[in-house]
C-alpha positions as CSV (number, residue, x, y, z in Angstrom):
1,M,-14.4,13.9,4.8
2,S,-15.1,11.2,7.4
3,T,-18.5,11.3,9.1
4,P,-20.2,8.9,11.6
5,R,-22.3,7.5,8.8
6,T,-19.4,6.9,6.4
7,D,-17.3,5.4,9.3
8,T,-20.1,3.0,10.0
9,L,-20.3,2.1,6.3
10,K,-16.6,1.3,6.3
11,A,-17.0,-0.8,9.4
12,A,-19.9,-2.7,7.8
13,L,-17.8,-3.2,4.6
14,R,-15.0,-4.5,6.7
15,A,-17.4,-6.8,8.5
16,Q,-18.8,-8.3,5.3
17,P,-19.1,-11.2,4.8
18,L,-17.5,-12.4,8.1
19,M,-19.5,-10.5,10.7
20,G,-22.4,-9.7,8.4
21,L,-23.0,-13.2,7.3
22,F,-25.9,-13.8,9.7
23,A,-27.7,-10.7,8.5
24,L,-27.8,-12.3,5.1
25,L,-30.0,-15.0,6.4
26,M,-32.9,-12.6,6.5
27,L,-32.6,-11.5,2.9
28,P,-35.3,-12.4,0.4
29,F,-34.5,-14.1,-2.9
30,F,-33.6,-11.6,-5.6
31,T,-36.4,-10.8,-8.1
32,S,-35.6,-10.6,-11.8
33,A,-35.9,-6.8,-11.5
34,Q,-33.4,-6.7,-8.7
35,V,-30.7,-8.7,-10.6
36,E,-30.5,-6.5,-13.6
37,M,-27.2,-7.0,-15.5
38,L,-26.2,-9.8,-13.2
39,D,-23.5,-11.5,-15.2
40,Q,-21.8,-8.4,-16.6
41,V,-18.2,-7.5,-15.7
42,V,-18.1,-4.3,-13.6
43,A,-14.3,-4.3,-12.9
44,I,-11.1,-5.9,-14.0
45,V,-8.5,-6.2,-11.2
46,D,-5.1,-7.4,-12.3
47,D,-5.8,-11.0,-13.3
48,D,-9.3,-11.1,-11.7
49,I,-12.8,-9.8,-12.6
50,I,-15.7,-8.6,-10.5
51,L,-19.2,-9.4,-11.7
52,A,-22.3,-7.4,-11.3
53,S,-23.8,-10.3,-9.4
54,E,-21.0,-10.2,-6.8
55,L,-21.5,-6.4,-6.4
56,Q,-25.2,-6.8,-6.0
57,E,-24.9,-9.5,-3.4
58,R,-22.3,-7.6,-1.4
59,V,-24.4,-4.4,-1.5
60,Q,-27.4,-6.2,-0.2
61,G,-25.4,-7.7,2.6
62,V,-23.9,-4.4,3.7
63,R,-27.3,-2.8,3.6
64,A,-28.8,-5.6,5.7
65,T,-25.9,-5.3,8.2
66,M,-26.4,-1.5,8.6
67,E,-30.1,-1.8,8.9
68,S,-29.8,-4.6,11.6
69,R,-27.7,-2.2,13.6
70,G,-30.2,0.7,13.3
71,V,-27.7,2.8,11.2
72,E,-28.9,5.1,8.4
73,V,-28.0,3.6,5.1
74,P,-26.3,6.1,2.7
75,E,-27.4,7.0,-0.8
76,D,-27.3,4.1,-3.3
77,D,-24.4,5.7,-5.3
78,I,-22.2,6.0,-2.2
79,L,-23.1,2.5,-1.0
80,I,-22.3,1.0,-4.4
81,R,-19.1,2.9,-4.8
82,E,-17.8,2.1,-1.4
83,T,-18.8,-1.6,-1.8
84,L,-17.1,-1.9,-5.2
85,D,-13.9,-0.4,-3.7
86,R,-14.0,-3.0,-1.0
87,L,-14.5,-5.8,-3.5
88,I,-11.5,-4.5,-5.5
89,L,-9.3,-4.5,-2.4
90,D,-10.5,-8.0,-1.5
91,S,-9.6,-9.2,-5.0
92,I,-6.1,-7.7,-4.8
93,Q,-5.5,-9.3,-1.4
94,L,-6.8,-12.7,-2.5
95,Q,-4.5,-12.6,-5.5
96,L,-1.6,-11.8,-3.1
97,A,-2.7,-14.7,-0.9
98,N,-2.5,-17.0,-3.9
99,L,0.9,-15.6,-4.8
100,Y,2.2,-16.1,-1.2
101,G,0.8,-19.6,-1.1
102,V,-1.5,-18.8,1.8
103,R,-3.7,-21.8,2.6
104,I,-6.4,-22.1,5.3
105,P,-6.7,-25.7,6.5
106,D,-10.1,-27.2,6.8
107,Q,-9.7,-27.7,10.5
108,Q,-9.1,-24.0,11.1
109,L,-12.0,-23.1,8.8
110,D,-14.3,-25.4,10.7
111,E,-13.3,-23.9,14.0
112,S,-13.9,-20.4,12.7
113,M,-17.3,-21.4,11.3
114,T,-18.2,-22.8,14.8
115,R,-17.2,-19.5,16.5
116,L,-19.2,-17.5,14.0
117,A,-22.3,-19.7,14.7
118,Q,-21.7,-19.3,18.4
119,Q,-21.6,-15.5,18.1
120,N,-25.1,-15.7,16.7
121,G,-26.3,-18.0,19.5
122,L,-26.4,-21.1,17.3
123,T,-24.7,-24.4,17.0
124,L,-22.8,-25.1,13.8
125,E,-25.6,-27.4,12.6
126,Q,-28.3,-24.8,13.4
127,F,-26.3,-22.2,11.5
128,R,-26.0,-24.5,8.5
129,L,-29.8,-25.2,8.5
130,A,-30.6,-21.5,8.9
131,L,-28.5,-20.7,5.9
132,E,-30.0,-23.3,3.8
133,Q,-33.6,-22.4,4.8
134,S,-33.0,-18.8,3.7
135,G,-31.7,-20.0,0.3
136,Q,-28.1,-19.5,1.1
137,S,-25.4,-22.1,0.4
138,Y,-23.5,-23.3,3.4
139,A,-20.6,-24.4,1.2
140,A,-20.4,-20.9,-0.4
141,A,-20.5,-19.2,3.0
142,R,-17.8,-21.5,4.2
143,E,-15.6,-20.7,1.2
144,G,-16.3,-17.0,1.7
145,L,-15.0,-17.3,5.3
146,R,-11.9,-19.0,3.9
147,D,-11.3,-16.0,1.8
148,D,-11.7,-13.7,4.8
149,L,-9.2,-15.7,6.8
150,A,-6.7,-15.7,3.9
151,I,-7.1,-11.9,3.6
152,Q,-6.5,-11.5,7.4
153,R,-3.3,-13.5,7.1
154,V,-2.0,-11.5,4.2
155,Q,-2.8,-8.3,6.0
156,Q,-1.0,-9.4,9.2
157,G,2.0,-10.6,7.3
158,N,2.4,-7.3,5.5
159,V,1.5,-4.9,8.2
160,M,2.8,-6.4,11.5
161,R,6.4,-6.3,10.3
162,N,6.2,-2.6,10.1
163,I,5.0,-2.1,13.6
164,N,7.6,-1.6,16.4
165,I,6.8,-0.5,19.9
166,S,9.6,0.9,22.1
167,E,9.7,0.7,25.8
168,Q,9.8,4.5,25.8
169,E,6.5,4.6,23.9
170,I,5.0,2.5,26.6
171,D,6.4,4.7,29.4
172,N,5.1,7.8,27.7
173,F,1.6,6.4,27.4
174,L,1.6,5.2,30.9
175,A,2.4,8.7,32.0
176,T,-0.7,10.2,30.3
177,E,-4.1,10.5,31.9
178,E,-5.5,8.1,29.4
179,G,-2.8,5.5,30.2
180,E,-3.3,5.8,33.9
181,A,-7.1,5.4,33.5
182,M,-6.7,2.4,31.2
183,T,-4.4,0.5,33.5
184,Q,-6.1,1.3,36.8
185,P,-7.3,-1.8,38.6
186,E,-11.1,-2.4,38.6
187,Y,-13.0,-4.0,41.5
188,R,-16.4,-5.5,41.8
189,V,-17.6,-4.6,45.4
190,V,-20.7,-5.8,47.2
191,Q,-21.6,-4.0,50.4
192,A,-24.2,-4.6,53.0
193,L,-25.2,-1.8,55.5
194,L,-26.7,-2.1,58.9
195,S,-27.9,1.4,59.6
196,S,-27.0,3.0,62.9
197,G,-27.9,6.6,63.6
198,R,-26.2,9.1,66.0
199,S,-29.4,9.2,68.1
200,E,-29.1,5.6,69.1
201,D,-28.0,4.8,72.6
202,A,-24.7,2.9,73.3
203,T,-26.5,-0.3,74.1
204,T,-28.3,-0.5,70.7
205,V,-25.1,0.4,68.8
206,A,-23.2,-2.3,70.6
207,A,-25.9,-4.9,69.9
208,K,-25.9,-4.0,66.2
209,E,-22.1,-4.2,66.0
210,K,-22.2,-7.6,67.8
211,F,-24.7,-8.8,65.2
212,V,-22.5,-7.5,62.3
213,D,-19.5,-9.2,63.8
214,A,-21.4,-12.5,64.0
215,V,-22.4,-12.2,60.3
216,L,-18.8,-11.4,59.4
217,D,-17.6,-14.5,61.3
218,A,-20.1,-16.6,59.4
219,I,-18.9,-15.3,56.0
220,Q,-15.3,-15.9,56.9
221,G,-16.3,-19.4,58.0
222,G,-17.6,-20.2,54.6
223,T,-21.2,-19.0,54.4
224,P,-21.8,-17.2,51.1
225,F,-22.0,-13.4,51.5
226,E,-25.5,-13.0,50.1
227,E,-26.8,-15.8,52.2
228,A,-25.3,-14.5,55.4
229,V,-26.5,-10.9,55.0
230,S,-30.0,-11.9,54.1
231,A,-30.5,-14.5,56.8
232,P,-33.3,-13.9,59.3
233,G,-32.2,-11.9,62.4
234,P,-33.0,-9.0,64.7
235,Y,-31.6,-6.5,62.2
236,T,-31.8,-6.1,58.4
237,F,-29.1,-5.2,56.0
238,S,-29.5,-2.9,53.0
239,G,-27.1,-2.2,50.1
240,G,-26.0,-4.4,47.2
241,D,-23.7,-4.9,44.3
242,L,-21.8,-1.7,43.4
243,G,-20.7,-3.2,40.0
244,W,-17.3,-2.9,38.4
245,R,-15.5,0.3,39.4
246,K,-12.1,1.8,39.3
247,L,-10.7,2.7,42.6
248,S,-11.3,6.4,42.0
249,D,-15.1,5.6,41.5
250,I,-15.4,3.6,44.7
251,P,-17.0,5.4,47.7
252,S,-14.2,7.0,49.7
253,M,-15.2,5.1,52.8
254,F,-14.3,1.9,51.1
255,A,-11.4,3.1,48.9
256,D,-8.8,2.6,51.6
257,V,-9.7,-1.0,52.4
258,V,-10.7,-2.5,49.0
259,P,-7.1,-2.7,47.5
260,S,-6.0,-4.6,50.6
261,L,-8.6,-7.3,50.1
262,S,-8.2,-10.5,48.1
263,V,-11.0,-11.7,45.9
264,G,-13.5,-13.4,48.3
265,D,-12.5,-11.4,51.3
266,V,-14.9,-9.4,53.5
267,T,-14.2,-6.7,56.0
268,K,-16.2,-4.3,58.3
269,V,-16.2,-0.6,57.9
270,R,-17.8,1.9,60.2
271,S,-19.3,5.2,58.8
272,S,-21.7,7.8,59.9
273,S,-24.5,5.7,58.3
274,G,-23.7,2.6,60.3
275,F,-21.8,-0.7,59.9
276,H,-20.8,-1.9,56.4
277,L,-19.7,-5.3,55.4
278,V,-17.6,-4.9,52.3
279,F,-17.1,-7.9,50.1
280,L,-14.7,-8.1,47.2
281,A,-16.4,-10.2,44.6
282,D,-13.8,-9.9,41.9
283,A,-10.9,-7.8,40.7
284,V,-8.9,-7.2,37.5
285,G,-5.6,-5.4,36.9
286,G,-4.4,-5.3,40.5
287,E,-1.5,-7.1,42.1
288,R,-0.7,-10.2,40.1
289,L,1.3,-12.5,42.5
290,V,2.7,-15.7,40.9
291,R,4.4,-18.4,42.9
292,Q,7.7,-19.1,41.3
293,T,10.1,-22.0,41.9
294,D,13.8,-21.9,41.5
295,V,14.6,-25.5,40.4
296,R,17.3,-27.6,38.8
297,H,17.1,-31.2,37.5
298,I,18.8,-34.1,35.9
299,L,17.2,-35.9,33.0
300,I,18.1,-39.5,32.1
301,K,16.6,-40.6,28.7
302,P,16.0,-44.3,27.9
303,T,17.7,-45.2,24.6
304,E,18.4,-48.3,22.6
305,V,21.5,-48.7,24.7
306,L,20.1,-47.6,28.0
307,S,16.9,-49.5,28.8
308,E,13.9,-48.1,30.7
309,E,14.9,-50.0,33.8
310,A,18.5,-49.0,33.6
311,A,17.5,-45.3,33.2
312,E,15.3,-45.5,36.3
313,A,18.1,-47.2,38.2
314,L,20.6,-44.6,37.2
315,A,18.3,-41.8,38.3
316,G,17.9,-43.5,41.6
317,D,21.7,-43.9,42.0
318,L,22.2,-40.2,41.3
319,K,19.6,-39.3,43.9
320,Y,21.6,-41.5,46.4
321,R,24.9,-40.0,45.5
322,I,23.5,-36.4,46.0
323,A,22.1,-37.5,49.4
324,A,25.6,-38.8,50.2
325,G,27.1,-35.4,49.6
326,E,28.0,-35.2,45.9
327,A,27.3,-31.9,44.2
328,F,24.0,-31.8,42.2
329,G,25.5,-29.5,39.6
330,D,28.5,-31.7,39.0
331,L,26.3,-34.8,38.5
332,A,24.0,-32.8,36.2
333,R,26.9,-31.7,34.0
334,Q,28.1,-35.3,33.8
335,Y,24.9,-37.3,33.4
336,S,22.0,-35.1,32.4
337,D,20.5,-35.6,28.9
338,D,18.9,-32.2,28.9
339,I,21.2,-30.3,26.6
340,G,19.5,-27.0,27.5
341,S,20.5,-27.1,31.2
342,A,23.2,-29.8,31.6
343,A,26.1,-27.4,31.0
344,E,24.6,-25.0,33.7
345,G,24.5,-27.8,36.3
346,G,20.8,-28.6,35.6
347,E,19.6,-25.0,36.4
348,L,16.2,-24.2,35.0
349,G,15.9,-20.9,36.9
350,W,12.7,-19.4,38.2
351,T,9.8,-21.2,36.7
352,N,6.1,-20.1,36.6
353,P,3.1,-22.4,37.1
354,G,2.2,-24.3,33.9
355,Q,5.6,-23.8,32.4
356,M,6.6,-27.5,32.8
357,V,5.0,-30.8,31.9
358,P,2.4,-32.0,34.4
359,E,4.5,-34.7,36.0
360,F,7.3,-32.2,36.6
361,E,4.9,-29.6,38.0
362,A,3.3,-32.1,40.4
363,T,6.7,-33.4,41.7
364,M,8.1,-29.8,42.0
365,A,5.0,-28.7,44.0
366,A,5.4,-31.7,46.3
367,T,9.1,-31.3,47.0
368,A,10.1,-29.2,49.9
369,K,12.5,-26.2,49.5
370,G,16.1,-27.4,49.7
371,S,15.1,-31.1,49.0
372,V,15.8,-33.5,46.1
373,S,12.8,-35.5,44.7
374,E,12.6,-39.2,44.2
375,P,13.0,-40.3,40.5
376,F,9.9,-39.7,38.4
377,R,9.0,-40.3,34.8
378,S,7.8,-37.8,32.2
379,E,7.4,-37.9,28.5
380,F,11.1,-37.0,28.2
381,G,12.5,-39.6,30.5
382,W,13.5,-40.0,34.1
383,H,14.1,-37.0,36.3
384,I,15.3,-36.0,39.7
385,L,14.9,-32.3,40.7
386,E,15.9,-30.0,43.5
387,V,13.8,-27.2,44.7
388,K,16.3,-24.4,45.6
389,D,13.8,-21.7,46.5
390,R,10.3,-20.3,46.2
391,R,9.0,-16.8,45.9
392,D,5.9,-14.8,45.1
393,K,6.6,-12.4,42.2
394,D,4.3,-9.5,41.4
395,F,3.7,-9.4,37.6
396,S,1.2,-6.5,37.8
397,S,3.6,-4.0,36.3
398,Q,4.4,-6.3,33.3
399,V,0.7,-7.0,32.9
400,R,0.0,-3.2,32.6
401,R,2.8,-2.8,30.2
402,N,1.6,-5.6,28.0
403,Q,-1.9,-4.1,28.1
404,V,-0.6,-0.7,26.9
405,A,1.6,-2.4,24.3
406,G,-1.4,-4.2,22.9
407,Y,-3.4,-0.9,22.8
408,I,-0.6,0.9,21.0
409,R,-0.1,-2.0,18.6
410,E,-3.8,-2.0,17.7
411,Q,-3.7,1.8,17.0
412,K,-0.6,1.4,14.8
413,Y,-2.0,-1.6,13.1
414,Q,-5.0,0.2,11.8
415,E,-2.9,3.1,10.6
416,E,-0.4,0.8,8.9
417,L,-3.2,-1.3,7.4
418,D,-4.9,1.8,5.9
419,A,-1.6,2.9,4.4
420,W,-0.8,-0.6,3.0
421,L,-4.3,-0.9,1.5
422,R,-3.9,2.5,-0.3
423,K,-0.5,1.3,-1.6
424,I,-1.6,-2.0,-3.1
425,R,-4.7,-0.2,-4.5
426,E,-2.5,2.3,-6.3
427,E,-0.1,-0.3,-7.6
428,A,-2.8,-2.6,-9.0
429,F,-4.3,-2.5,-12.5
430,V,-8.0,-1.6,-12.0
431,D,-10.4,-1.0,-14.9
432,I,-13.9,-0.1,-13.7
433,K,-16.5,-0.7,-16.5
């Protein structure tokens, strides 16, 4: 039966040695009494063996990880049994990695070691020194991480192919209360209140509102919100950062205006308490407008036959012929060297920012709607392009669907992984001594 403690133990076992590596830095050297039966074989796993020294080291690492997290460590027999099971599974998976020809390049390994060091607030060199000062071998830790990465790749290769997520599954989850809560936008709102009671006369209320309007104008003119509301004046604001909140958790007096604000916008709200300045500091999950461009182009590639100068001249001549009335699409079909778009008259369709190479992006942005650019060079050759149209497309629905798909995939992945691990364990030859 699964309990919070055994679940934590399993998490610690999965985390060793990748996430628990830093905890090992604090371990003392083993005494001779602690390393009893160090070199004896404790298990045979297919073509591999597990030594008592490996088991002892892993048990100590798991124990250190759980203690560093303030979790109660289970009885020794449970800890040893669970740890040995994890070593057996690791051995099976590493043998599969060898069978599949999985290799972790040194560059990828170095990047992973750097990230691991950063997670512990250290540079890679500091991490290496910390390991060595505690008696650990940096080279051994590095190779241990290589094994972890190989196991991850084997797991992904065997598990991901069994995971399929249908559009209907996404729709069904979005319709649930959990799905709605997960995909609801979140806002970080800062508000400043200038109190105004009902007992105040009209002249005082008007003076306060005039002051608030002046502060609002200053913020909209570029003065930082915090600086504007804390500047010396006849009145003092109160309030502060409301933190990250979903719309349903935002005070009702602000809930109607916040979704209409863009990040960095500020607005005035009147309530029974007085005048509020509501500033949207940040937001996630709301409307995602992307400026798209409908574009087509002609590409002329310099070759051994067509020199650089001749390619540029041809692009210029095509630009002149289009300006003189010839159809862009017809010239693209005849002259363009972009095999992906030439047959379609040079059509690239609606493109998103960052989709094209920098030179193409810059020229496309500088070209007016309905206009043809001057010839320009990219790594592919000489281009001319026509901007046919521009639009702002809202990708918020797709972002939400991708978020839900990722959540469902994560849930399915763990289920499929557990099933696959049970399968390979059952199929392996394991002799525990």
